[in-house]
C-alpha positions in Angstrom: 121.1 137.1 122.9 122.4 135.4 119.7 121.3 131.9 118.8 122.5 129.4 116.2 119.6 127.3 114.8 119.2 124.3 112.5 115.6 123.8 111.5 113.6 122.0 108.9 111.2 123.6 106.4 107.8 122.0 105.5 109.3 120.6 102.3 112.0 118.7 104.2 114.9 121.0 103.4 117.0 122.4 106.2 118.1 125.9 107.1 121.0 126.9 109.3 121.3 130.5 110.5 122.1 132.8 113.4 119.7 135.4 114.8 119.0 137.6 117.8 116.2 136.9 120.3 115.4 138.0 123.8 115.6 134.4 125.2 115.2 130.8 124.2 111.4 130.8 124.3 111.2 133.8 122.1 113.6 132.2 119.6 111.4 129.1 119.5 108.2 131.2 119.0 109.8 133.1 116.2 110.9 130.0 114.4 107.5 128.3 114.8 105.8 131.4 113.4 107.8 130.9 110.2 106.6 127.3 109.9 110.0 125.8 110.8 110.6 122.7 112.9 113.6 123.2 115.2 116.2 120.4 115.0 118.9 122.1 117.1 119.0 125.5 118.9 122.0 126.7 120.8 123.3 130.0 122.1 125.9 131.3 119.6 129.3 129.8 120.2 128.1 126.6 121.8 126.8 124.8 118.7 130.2 123.8 117.3 131.4 122.4 120.6 128.2 120.6 121.3 128.1 119.0 117.9 131.4 117.1 118.3 131.4 116.4 122.0 131.0 112.9 123.2 127.3 112.3 123.8 126.3 112.5 127.5 123.5 110.1 128.2 120.7 111.4 130.3 120.3 109.8 133.7 116.5 110.3 133.6 114.1 107.4 133.3 113.7 106.2 129.7 110.9 104.1 128.2 111.9 100.5 127.7 112.1 99.0 124.2 108.8 97.1 124.8 107.1 100.3 125.9 108.3 102.1 122.8 107.2 99.3 120.5 103.7 99.2 122.0 103.3 103.0 122.0 104.5 103.5 118.4 102.3 100.6 117.2 99.2 102.1 118.9 99.8 105.6 117.6 100.5 104.3 114.1 97.2 102.4 114.1 95.2 105.3 115.6 96.6 108.0 113.3 96.2 105.8 110.1 92.6 105.2 111.2 92.1 109.0 111.0 92.2 110.0 114.7 93.7 113.4 115.5 96.9 113.4 117.5 95.4 114.5 120.9 92.7 111.9 120.9 95.3 109.3 119.8 97.6 110.2 122.7 94.6 110.0 125.1 93.5 106.6 123.8 97.1 105.3 124.0 97.2 106.6 127.6 94.0 104.8 128.5 95.3 101.5 127.0 98.6 101.6 128.9 98.9 99.6 132.1 102.2 101.0 133.4 101.7 104.1 135.6 105.0 105.7 134.5 104.2 105.4 130.8 100.7 106.6 131.4 102.1 109.7 133.2 104.4 110.5 130.3 101.6 110.1 127.7 99.3 112.3 129.8 101.9 115.1 129.9 102.5 114.7 126.1 98.7 115.1 125.5 98.5 118.2 127.7 101.4 119.9 126.0 100.1 119.1 122.5 96.6 120.2 123.5 98.1 123.5 124.7 99.6 124.1 121.3 103.1 122.6 121.4 104.3 120.3 118.7 104.7 116.6 119.5 108.5 116.9 119.0 108.7 119.8 121.5 106.6 117.8 124.0 108.9 114.9 123.6 112.0 117.1 124.2 110.4 118.4 127.4 110.4 114.9 128.8 114.2 115.1 129.5 115.4 111.7 128.4 112.3 109.6 128.3 112.7 109.4 124.5 116.1 109.2 122.8 117.2 111.9 120.4 116.7 109.7 117.3 113.1 109.2 118.3 112.6 113.0 118.8 114.3 113.9 115.5 112.2 111.4 113.5 109.0 112.7 115.0 110.0 116.3 114.2 110.7 115.2 110.6 107.3 113.4 110.5 105.5 116.5 111.7 107.3 118.7 109.1 106.4 116.3 106.2 102.9 115.4 107.5 103.9 111.7 107.7 103.6 110.9 111.4 101.8 107.5 110.9 104.6 106.3 108.6 107.2 107.6 111.1 105.6 105.7 114.0 105.7 102.6 111.9 109.4 103.0 111.1 110.1 103.7 114.7 108.3 100.5 115.7 110.3 98.5 113.2 113.6 100.1 114.3 113.0 99.4 117.9 111.9 95.8 117.2 115.0 95.2 115.2 117.2 96.6 117.9 115.5 94.5 120.6 115.8 91.4 118.4 119.6 92.0 117.9 120.1 92.6 121.7 118.3 89.3 122.4 120.4 87.5 119.8 123.7 88.7 121.3 122.6 87.8 124.8 121.4 84.4 123.7 124.7 83.7 122.0 126.6 84.6 125.2 124.5 82.6 127.7 125.7 79.1 126.8 129.4 79.8 126.6 129.1 81.8 129.9 127.4 78.8 131.6 130.0 76.4 130.3 132.8 78.7 131.6 131.2 78.9 135.0 130.8 75.1 135.0 134.5 74.7 134.1 135.5 77.1 136.9 133.4 75.2 139.4 134.8 71.8 138.3 138.4 73.1 138.8 137.6 74.6 142.2 135.9 71.3 143.4 138.8 69.2 142.2 141.4 71.3 143.9 139.4 71.9 147.1 137.8 68.5 147.8 138.9 65.7 145.5 142.7 66.1 145.3 143.3 66.7 149.1 141.5 63.3 149.8 144.3 61.4 148.0 147.3 63.0 149.7 147.0 61.0 153.0 146.5 57.8 151.0 149.7 58.2 149.0 151.6 59.3 152.2 150.4 56.1 153.9 151.3 53.8 150.9 154.7 55.5 150.6 154.7 54.9 146.8 156.8 57.1 144.5 154.7 59.7 142.8 155.0 60.9 139.2 155.7 64.5 138.4 152.2 65.3 137.3 150.9 64.1 140.7 153.4 66.3 142.5 152.3 69.2 140.4 148.6 68.5 141.1 149.2 68.3 144.9 151.2 71.6 144.8 148.5 73.4 142.9 145.9 72.1 145.4 147.9 73.2 148.4 148.6 76.6 146.9 144.9 77.1 146.1 143.8 76.1 149.6 146.4 78.4 151.2 145.7 81.4 148.9 141.9 81.2 148.1 141.0 84.2 150.3 143.6 86.3 148.4 142.4 85.0 145.1 138.8 85.7 146.0 139.7 89.2 147.3 141.7 89.9 144.1 138.7 88.9 141.9 136.4 91.1 143.9 138.8 94.0 143.8 139.3 93.5 140.1 135.5 93.6 139.5 135.2 96.7 141.7 138.0 98.5 139.7 136.3 97.5 136.5 132.9 98.9 137.7 134.5 102.1 138.8 136.7 102.3 135.7 133.7 102.1 133.4 132.5 105.4 134.9 135.7 107.0 133.8 135.9 108.2 130.3 139.6 107.3 130.0 139.0 103.7 131.1 136.0 103.4 128.8 138.0 104.6 125.8 140.7 102.1 126.6 138.3 99.2 127.1 136.4 100.0 123.9 139.5 100.3 121.8 140.8 97.0 123.3 137.5 95.2 122.5 137.6 96.5 118.9 141.2 95.2 118.4 140.4 91.6 119.6 141.0 89.2 116.7 137.5 87.8 116.1 135.3 89.4 118.8 136.4 92.9 117.8 135.3 92.4 114.2 132.0 90.9 115.1 131.4 93.8 117.6 132.2 96.4 115.0 129.8 94.8 112.5 127.0 94.6 115.1 127.4 98.3 115.9 127.6 99.4 112.3 124.5 97.4 111.4 122.7 99.2 114.2 123.9 102.6 112.9 122.8 101.7 109.3 119.4 100.7 110.6 119.1 104.2 112.2 120.3 105.9 109.1 117.8 104.1 106.9 114.9 104.9 109.2 115.8 108.6 109.6 116.6 109.1 105.9 113.2 107.6 105.0 111.6 110.2 107.3 113.4 112.9 105.2 115.9 113.8 107.9 118.9 115.5 106.3 122.0 113.3 106.0 124.2 115.4 108.2 121.6 115.4 111.0 121.1 111.7 110.5 124.8 111.0 111.0 124.9 113.3 114.0 121.8 111.8 115.7 122.9 108.2 115.0 125.7 108.7 117.5 123.2 108.6 120.2 122.3 105.0 119.3 125.7 103.6 120.3 128.0 103.9 123.4 131.3 102.4 122.1 133.7 105.4 122.3 136.1 104.0 119.7 133.3 103.6 117.2 132.0 107.1 118.1 135.3 108.6 117.1 135.1 107.0 113.7 131.5 108.2 113.3 132.6 111.7 114.2 135.2 111.5 111.4 132.5 110.6 108.9 130.3 113.5 110.2 133.2 116.0 109.8 134.0 114.8 106.3 130.3 115.1 105.2 129.9 118.5 106.9 133.0 119.8 105.0 131.3 118.8 101.7 132.5 115.2 101.2 130.3 112.4 100.2 129.3 109.7 102.7 130.7 106.8 100.7 134.1 108.5 100.4 134.0 109.3 104.1 133.2 105.7 105.1 136.0 104.4 102.8 138.5 107.0 104.3 137.8 106.0 107.9 137.7 102.3 107.3 134.4 102.0 109.1 133.0 99.3 106.8 134.1 96.6 104.4 134.7 97.7 100.8 131.6 95.8 99.6 129.4 97.6 102.0 130.9 101.0 101.1 130.4 100.2 97.4 126.7 99.4 98.0 126.1 102.6 100.0 128.1 104.7 97.5 125.9 103.3 94.7 122.7 104.1 96.6 124.1 107.6 97.3 124.9 108.2 93.6 121.4 107.0 92.5 119.6 109.1 95.2 118.5 105.9 97.0 120.7 106.1 100.0 117.9 105.2 102.4 117.1 102.0 100.5 120.7 101.1 100.2 121.3 101.6 104.0 118.2 99.4 104.8 119.3 96.7 102.4 122.9 96.6 103.8 121.6 96.6 107.4 119.3 93.7 106.6 122.2 91.8 105.0 124.6 92.6 107.9 122.0 91.5 110.5 121.7 88.1 108.7 125.4 87.7 108.4 126.0 88.7 112.0 123.4 86.2 113.2 125.1 83.4 111.2 128.5 84.5 112.6 127.3 84.5 116.2 125.7 81.1 115.7 129.0 79.7 114.3 131.0 81.2 117.2 128.6 79.7 119.8 128.8 76.3 118.2 132.6 76.6 118.1 132.9 77.7 121.7 130.9 74.7 123.0 133.3 71.9 121.9 136.3 74.0 122.8 135.1 74.5 126.4 134.1 70.8 126.6 137.5 69.7 125.3 139.3 72.0 127.9 137.1 70.6 130.6 137.8 67.0 129.5 141.6 67.7 129.4 141.5 69.1 133.0 139.5 66.2 134.3 141.6 63.7 132.4 144.8 65.3 133.8 143.5 65.0 137.3 142.3 61.5 136.9 145.6 60.4 135.3 147.7 62.1 138.0 145.6 60.5 140.9 145.1 57.0 139.5 148.4 56.3 137.7 150.3 55.8 141.0 147.6 53.4 142.2 147.9 51.4 139.0 151.7 51.3 139.4 151.2 50.1 143.0 148.8 47.4 142.0 151.1 46.2 139.3 154.0 46.1 141.7 152.1 44.1 144.4 150.5 41.9 141.8 
């Protein structure tokens, strides 16, 4: 059986070759006997297809971000204190309160104790750890820098968790105001406006156009609310089912990226996350091409994945990363210039880390400004609606009072 392998030498350089072996286990044993750390091993003919296919995310249970932060922090501390890997895994297992995480650590310790490398043990967990995590660990083992790798993994996970919290926090207040606005409109059309219709019919006073429009809207809503509610539920159901379809996901992702303001902010958030992964992996001496390839696992936006695949193809064909980024339009010119300068000076990891820090600060400021802008806009819309209803209902009463006075 013929295999295609991409592996890392102890000095951090990579080797790509094809060779014959009886089966996959025999191929792995042969590579390990040469002192190589396997980054990718496929049967011949499947590597090219797998390299450019859209990542399929495992359905297995993954460790949460908080679990990964705690685990990497513990292992970094233990390894820097001089503890061997197996006792460090055992100590981390004893200090973990969650049964699921403890079971994963126990299996890792057993496999490492039996002679497997930590990266192979992580791969055997089938989705508990993401590919970026596994690749960085493999690089750390090859370069004898596991404590430093665990420290960088901890920082990477903390930054990703902080960014996720920032985005969710920015969305909460506008979402609550939108729900409040919807509730106000429903209450006005359902309970408030219908109470005035009998009064005006009894008084027999002429009604302005705005009042007729308001009564018509209320009557239409009361007559059609089951259909409106059903349409909303059906729309949500179609959206949920459509998100499981690749074609629908591609369409939604491309639509989101084309939105005037939100699309640009989303693209910058995603690219900052990618740069953070690049910086961490490059500092662990992962080759550039493998870094770009594995960073695709850190994002789910299909439209952005296509652009990242273009960058990977250009770099694989011999191009420089700065030129590839400029050609695909993935980043702003100033960001491309900073990365190109770092690449020319042999300090691409430092440049990627600097740019990702700068982008995170800029994205935080942008989200804060958008949140502050959304608040008065929604409040103004709510005030206009309530003012329109009040004017439409009370203006006829004022006219009647003036006529009778």
